[in-house]
C-alpha positions in Angstrom: -0.2 0.1 0.0 3.0 2.4 -0.6 1.4 4.3 -3.4 -2.0 4.6 -1.3 -0.3 5.7 1.9 1.8 8.4 0.4 -0.9 9.6 -1.8 -3.5 10.1 1.1 -0.9 11.5 3.3 1.3 13.7 1.5 -0.7 14.8 -1.4 -4.0 14.8 0.1 -2.6 15.5 3.9 -4.7 13.1 5.3 -3.7 11.9 9.0 -1.1 8.8 9.0 -2.7 7.0 11.8 -6.2 7.1 10.2 -4.7 6.1 7.1 -2.9 3.2 8.8 -6.0 2.2 10.6 -8.2 1.7 7.7 -5.6 -0.1 5.6 -5.6 -2.6 8.7 -9.1 -2.8 8.7 -9.5 -3.6 5.1 -11.4 -0.6 4.3 -9.1 0.8 1.7 -6.1 -0.8 -0.3 -4.0 -0.3 -3.1 -5.0 -2.4 -6.2 -2.4 -4.6 -8.0 -2.0 -3.4 -11.5 -2.1 0.2 -11.5 -1.4 1.3 -7.6 -5.2 2.8 -7.4 -6.5 3.6 -4.1 -9.7 1.6 -3.7 -12.3 2.4 -0.8 -14.6 -0.2 0.1 -18.4 0.1 1.2 -20.1 -2.7 3.1 -23.7 -3.7 3.4 -25.0 -3.7 7.2 -24.0 -7.4 7.4 -20.3 -6.6 6.8 -20.7 -7.9 3.1 -18.5 -5.6 0.6 -21.0 -4.0 -2.1 -18.9 -1.9 -3.9 -15.5 -0.6 -4.6 -14.4 3.0 -5.5 -11.2 3.8 -7.3 -9.3 6.8 -7.6 -5.9 7.1 -9.0 -2.7 7.9 -6.7 -0.6 9.9 -9.8 -1.1 13.5 -9.7 -1.2 15.9 -12.6 -4.2 17.0 -14.8 -3.0 14.9 -18.0 -4.6 11.6 -16.9 -6.8 9.3 -18.8 -8.3 7.8 -15.6 -9.0 9.9 -12.3 -11.9 7.6 -10.9 -14.5 5.1 -11.0 -16.7 2.9 -9.3 -16.3 -0.9 -9.9 -19.0 -2.3 -12.0 -21.7 -4.0 -10.0 -21.3 -1.5 -7.1 -24.4 -0.4 -5.1 -24.5 3.1 -4.5 -26.4 2.3 -1.1 -23.3 1.1 0.5 -20.8 3.6 0.0 -17.6 3.9 2.2 -18.4 5.0 5.7 -16.9 5.0 9.5 -19.5 4.6 12.1 -19.8 4.8 15.9 -22.7 3.2 17.6 -22.5 5.5 20.6 -23.0 8.8 18.1 -26.5 10.1 17.2 -24.9 12.4 14.5 -23.9 11.6 10.8 -21.8 13.8 8.8 -22.4 13.4 4.9 -19.7 13.9 2.2 -19.6 14.0 -1.3 -16.4 11.9 -1.6 -13.9 9.5 0.6 -11.2 12.1 0.4 -13.5 14.9 1.9 -14.6 12.5 4.7 -11.1 11.6 5.5 -9.9 15.3 5.2 -12.9 16.5 7.8 -11.6 13.9 10.4 -8.0 14.8 9.9 -9.1 18.7 10.5 -11.1 18.1 13.6 -8.3 15.8 15.1 -8.4 18.2 18.6 -12.1 18.2 18.4 -14.7 15.1 19.3 -14.4 12.9 16.1 -16.4 10.0 17.6 -19.4 10.7 15.2 -20.6 8.8 12.1 -19.4 9.5 8.6 -20.9 8.9 5.3 -19.6 9.2 1.8 -22.3 9.6 -1.0 -20.4 8.9 -4.1 -21.7 12.5 -5.5 -25.0 14.1 -4.3 -27.2 11.2 -4.4 -29.7 10.3 -1.6 -29.3 6.5 -1.6 -26.4 6.0 0.7 -27.9 8.4 3.3 -31.5 6.4 3.0 -29.9 3.2 3.7 -28.1 4.5 6.7 -30.9 6.0 8.3 -33.0 2.9 7.7 -30.3 0.7 9.4 -29.5 3.5 12.1 -32.9 4.1 14.2 -30.7 6.0 16.8 -29.5 9.1 14.6 -31.0 12.2 15.2 -28.9 14.8 13.5 -27.6 15.0 9.8 -24.9 17.5 9.5 -24.4 18.2 5.4 -20.9 18.5 4.6 -21.1 18.7 0.8 -19.3 21.1 -1.4 -19.1 24.8 -1.3 -20.8 25.0 -4.8 -24.6 24.9 -5.9 -25.1 21.5 -6.2 -23.8 21.1 -2.4 -26.2 23.8 -1.4 -29.1 22.4 -3.6 -28.4 18.6 -1.9 -28.9 20.5 1.4 -32.2 21.7 0.5 -33.1 18.5 -0.9 -32.5 16.7 2.6 -34.5 19.3 4.1 -37.3 18.8 2.3 -37.2 15.1 2.6 -35.7 14.6 6.1 -36.3 17.9 7.9 -39.4 16.6 9.6 -37.5 13.8 11.5 -34.2 14.9 12.0 -32.4 17.9 13.0 -30.6 18.7 9.9 -27.5 21.3 9.6 -25.0 22.4 7.2 -21.4 23.0 7.7 -19.3 24.7 4.6 -15.9 24.4 3.6 -14.2 27.7 3.4 -12.9 26.6 -0.2 -14.7 24.0 -2.6 -14.4 21.0 -0.1 -12.8 20.2 2.9 -9.7 18.7 1.1 -9.1 21.8 -0.4 -9.5 23.4 3.0 -7.0 20.8 4.6 -4.3 21.3 2.1 -4.3 25.2 1.9 -3.9 25.0 5.9 -7.3 26.0 6.9 -7.9 25.4 10.8 -10.9 23.8 11.7 -13.7 25.6 13.3 -17.3 24.4 14.4 -19.6 26.1 11.9 -22.5 23.7 11.9 -25.3 26.0 11.2 -29.4 25.4 11.0 -29.8 26.8 7.4 -33.6 28.5 7.2 -33.3 28.6 3.0 -31.4 28.7 -0.1 -32.4 29.2 -3.6 -30.5 29.5 -6.7 -31.0 33.2 -6.5 -30.1 34.0 -2.7 -27.1 33.5 -0.5 -27.7 31.2 2.4 -29.9 32.7 5.3 -28.9 31.7 9.0 
C-alpha cells in the first residue's frame, strides 16, 4: 500500500494514523495493476457491496482519475461508524470525509461519517434505515450550487424527522481546506433557506 499511503498522507494531507487504521481494517487498499486506492463500501451485514477507485497519480493529464467498480451498489458507500453517536456527517467523497476527520483531530471526532459518491441520497437513506438512533444529519457537501441544493433536498425529505445542519467548507471542499492549511472551527448551522438566486440565510 506504499503508493496509497503516500498519496493520501502527502498529496492529500490526511492523517497518517487514520490511513494506517483503515488499511489494517481492510476498508481501503492499493490495487495490484495500477496502484489505485480502492475504498470499500459494505452492507449492514458486513459484506462488501461497492468499490470506488481513485488514481494515486497526480497531474491534470490523466486518462483515468476515478471510477466505481461495475456492479457496485450506491446504497453502500464507504463509511466510518460509531454506534454511540446519534450524529451522521455526510460528504460527497471519501477524500473529503477523511480530510474532515483529519482537520477535527483536536475536537470530538467520535461521530458517524458517510460518503455518498456524489449528491445521491441512496447511501444516506440506507444508513438512516439501518440506524434508528440517528437524530442529526450534518451536510458537509461541497461549497457549490450542487452541494447547497443537496442540503435543500435533505431538508425537504428529512427535516420533519431529523435536525438537519449544514457545515460549509471555506474553499470548494474539505480536502482543499486541509491542503491549504485552513484551521477547523465548528461551523454547523441550521440554514433557514436557500435558492439559486439567494445566499444562505442563517
